[in-house]
C-alpha positions in Angstrom: -2.3 -12.0 -56.6 -1.1 -15.2 -58.4 -3.2 -18.0 -59.4 -2.2 -20.6 -57.0 -3.2 -17.8 -54.5 -6.2 -17.3 -56.1 -7.0 -21.3 -56.4 -5.9 -21.9 -52.7 -8.4 -19.2 -51.2 -10.9 -20.5 -53.8 -10.3 -24.4 -52.7 -10.9 -22.9 -48.8 -14.3 -21.5 -49.6 -15.1 -25.0 -51.5 -13.8 -27.0 -48.4 -16.1 -30.2 -47.3 -18.2 -28.2 -44.2 -19.1 -31.4 -42.8 -15.0 -32.4 -42.2 -13.8 -29.7 -42.0 -12.5 -28.9 -38.2 -13.6 -32.4 -37.2 -10.2 -33.7 -36.5 -8.5 -30.8 -34.4 -7.7 -32.0 -31.3 -9.6 -30.1 -28.4 -6.7 -29.2 -25.9 -5.0 -28.0 -28.9 -7.4 -26.0 -30.2 -7.8 -24.5 -26.8 -4.1 -23.3 -26.4 -3.8 -22.1 -30.3 -6.7 -20.3 -30.4 -6.3 -16.4 -30.4 -7.4 -13.4 -31.2 -7.4 -12.8 -35.3 -8.4 -9.4 -35.7 -6.8 -9.0 -39.6 -9.4 -11.1 -41.7 -9.6 -11.3 -45.6 -13.0 -10.1 -47.3 -13.4 -13.2 -48.8 -17.2 -14.7 -48.1 -17.5 -17.5 -45.6 -20.2 -20.3 -46.8 -23.2 -20.1 -45.1 -22.6 -23.5 -43.9 -19.7 -23.0 -42.4 -21.2 -20.0 -40.5 -23.9 -22.4 -39.3 -21.1 -24.9 -38.1 -19.5 -22.7 -35.7 -22.5 -21.7 -34.4 -23.9 -25.1 -33.6 -20.7 -25.9 -31.5 -22.2 -22.3 -29.6 -25.6 -24.6 -28.9 -23.5 -27.0 -26.8 -22.5 -24.6 -24.4 -23.7 -25.4 -20.7 -26.9 -23.0 -19.5 -29.1 -22.9 -16.2 -31.9 -25.4 -16.3 -31.0 -26.0 -20.1 -32.7 -22.8 -21.0 -30.5 -22.0 -23.9 -31.1 -18.4 -24.0 -28.6 -17.6 -27.1 -29.3 -16.5 -30.5 -26.9 -15.9 -33.3 -27.0 -13.3 -35.8 -25.0 -12.9 -38.9 -24.8 -10.1 -40.6 -23.0 -10.6 -43.9 -24.9 -7.9 -46.3 -21.8 -5.0 -47.4 -24.0 -2.3 -46.4 -25.3 -3.6 -43.3 -21.6 -4.8 -42.2 -21.3 -1.1 -43.6 -23.8 0.3 -41.0 -22.3 -1.8 -38.1 -18.8 -0.5 -38.9 -19.7 2.9 -38.9 -20.9 3.0 -35.6 -18.3 0.8 -34.2 -15.4 2.7 -35.6 -16.6 5.8 -33.8 -17.1 3.9 -30.3 -13.6 2.5 -30.5 -11.8 5.3 -31.7 -13.4 7.1 -28.3 -12.8 4.4 -26.2 -8.8 3.7 -27.4 -7.7 7.0 -26.8 -6.3 6.9 -23.7 -4.3 4.1 -24.8 -2.9 5.8 -27.2 -1.5 8.4 -25.2 0.0 5.3 -22.8 1.7 4.0 -25.8 3.3 7.3 -27.0 5.8 6.5 -23.5 9.1 4.7 -24.4 8.1 2.5 -21.3 5.0 1.2 -23.0 5.5 -2.6 -23.4 5.6 -3.5 -27.3 3.4 -6.6 -26.6 0.7 -4.0 -25.8 1.8 -1.6 -28.7 0.9 -4.9 -31.1 -2.4 -5.4 -29.3 -3.7 -1.5 -30.1 -2.5 -1.9 -33.5 -4.5 -5.3 -34.1 -7.9 -3.9 -32.1 -7.0 -0.5 -34.8 -7.2 -2.3 -37.7 -10.1 -4.4 -36.8 -11.7 -1.1 -35.9 -10.9 0.7 -39.6 -11.2 -2.7 -41.6 -14.5 -4.2 -39.8 -16.7 -3.5 -43.0 -14.3 -5.9 -44.7 -15.0 -8.6 -42.3 -17.2 -10.6 -43.8 -19.3 -12.1 -41.0 -20.5 -9.9 -38.2 -21.6 -12.1 -35.8 -23.7 -11.1 -33.0 -24.9 -13.0 -29.7 -27.9 -12.1 -28.5 -30.1 -13.5 -25.4 -33.1 -13.9 -22.9 -32.7 -12.0 -20.0 -33.9 -13.4 -17.1 -34.9 -11.6 -13.8 -33.8 -8.5 -15.8 -30.3 -9.8 -16.2 -28.4 -10.7 -19.2 -27.8 -14.9 -18.9 -24.3 -14.3 -19.6 -23.3 -17.2 -17.7 -24.6 -19.3 -20.7 -23.8 -16.8 -23.5 -20.2 -16.2 -22.9 -19.7 -20.4 -22.8 -21.6 -20.1 -26.2 -19.2 -17.2 -27.6 -16.3 -19.3 -26.4 -17.7 -22.5 -28.1 -17.5 -20.5 -31.5 -14.4 -19.2 -31.2 -13.1 -22.6 -30.9 -15.1 -24.1 -33.6 -13.8 -20.6 -35.6 -10.1 -22.2 -34.7 -11.1 -25.8 -35.9 -12.1 -24.5 -39.2 -9.6 -22.1 -39.6 -11.8 -18.9 -40.0 -10.1 -15.8 -37.8 -12.6 -14.3 -35.5 -12.1 -12.5 -32.0 -14.7 -11.3 -29.8 -15.6 -7.3 -28.9 -18.3 -5.5 -26.9 -17.6 -2.1 -28.3 -20.6 -2.1 -30.4 -22.8 -1.7 -27.2 -22.0 2.3 -27.2 -24.9 1.9 -30.1 -26.5 -0.9 -28.2 -30.5 -0.3 -28.4 -29.6 1.0 -31.6 -28.0 -1.9 -33.2 -30.6 -4.6 -31.1 -33.4 -2.5 -32.6 -31.8 -2.6 -36.6 -30.8 -6.3 -35.8 -34.7 -6.8 -35.1 -34.2 -8.0 -31.9 -37.3 -7.9 -29.2 -37.2 -6.3 -25.8 -35.8 -8.6 -23.3 -33.3 -9.7 -25.8 -30.0 -7.7 -26.2 -27.1 -8.7 -27.9 -24.0 -9.4 -25.5 -21.2 -9.3 -28.1 -19.6 -9.1 -31.4 -17.7 -11.6 -33.1 -16.3 -10.2 -36.6 -15.3 -13.6 -38.6 -13.8 -14.4 -41.8 -10.4 -16.3 -43.5 -7.4 -14.8 -41.2 -4.5 -13.0 -42.3 -1.9 -14.5 -40.3 -2.6 -17.6 -38.3 -3.2 -19.3 -35.0 -1.4 -20.0 -32.4 -0.2 -20.3 -28.7 -1.0 -16.5 -26.9 1.4 -15.2 -24.3 -0.1 -16.4 -21.0 1.5 -16.3 -17.4 2.1 -20.1 -16.0 -1.0 -21.9 -14.7 1.4 -22.1 -11.4 1.2 -18.6 -10.8 -2.5 -18.7 -10.7 -3.3 -22.1 -9.5 -4.1 -22.9 -5.9 -5.2 -25.8 -3.7 -7.4 -25.8 -0.8 -6.8 -21.8 -0.2 -5.7 -18.8 -1.9 -2.2 -17.6 -1.3 -1.0 -15.2 -3.8 -0.4 -11.2 -3.6 -3.0 -9.6 -1.5 -4.4 -12.7 0.5 -4.9 -13.2 4.4 
């Protein structure tokens, strides 16, 4: 590694957390936040983890119940525990997609997504932060209507401060074991895992169909409608 690259990376770790990301326009951040699954192993300052989780706490929640908790797993041996279980669950999950991807007609864009997801599964232990999002249940059901807006806020904050992140739920194949290992009480399960770190690659606009294909006024008039 060149001295310049090493110095640049060091500067990224020692930036002023208080001002980092504060100048990113909201709509630009929304339009350019995409899943980043290739991450460097360099540590992320705890103050920066705190900052992106604080963004999560500004999500809406019914009755202002704020059911969320964020558990940042950063110790290498603990990340290895998560990664081992995640890898096993993911490789079982992805088998049908891998078989489909062997067909010549399979879209290349979807192949890229599969390769990216495989990379994350096989290198999850290297991601410096495994951020679990958990929340109290209500009437026996997870309060996902609050937890997923909080997750989106965290992802947007990661985009603003220059961290790479993605959302996955594959760990739930070992959900009870992992929740107990995290020390979570009954009635407060995890709903998502966000691997976070300095990105390999960059943010940019993801491929999306036009809003005109999914926006209607007064009545739905798309395929399959009345």
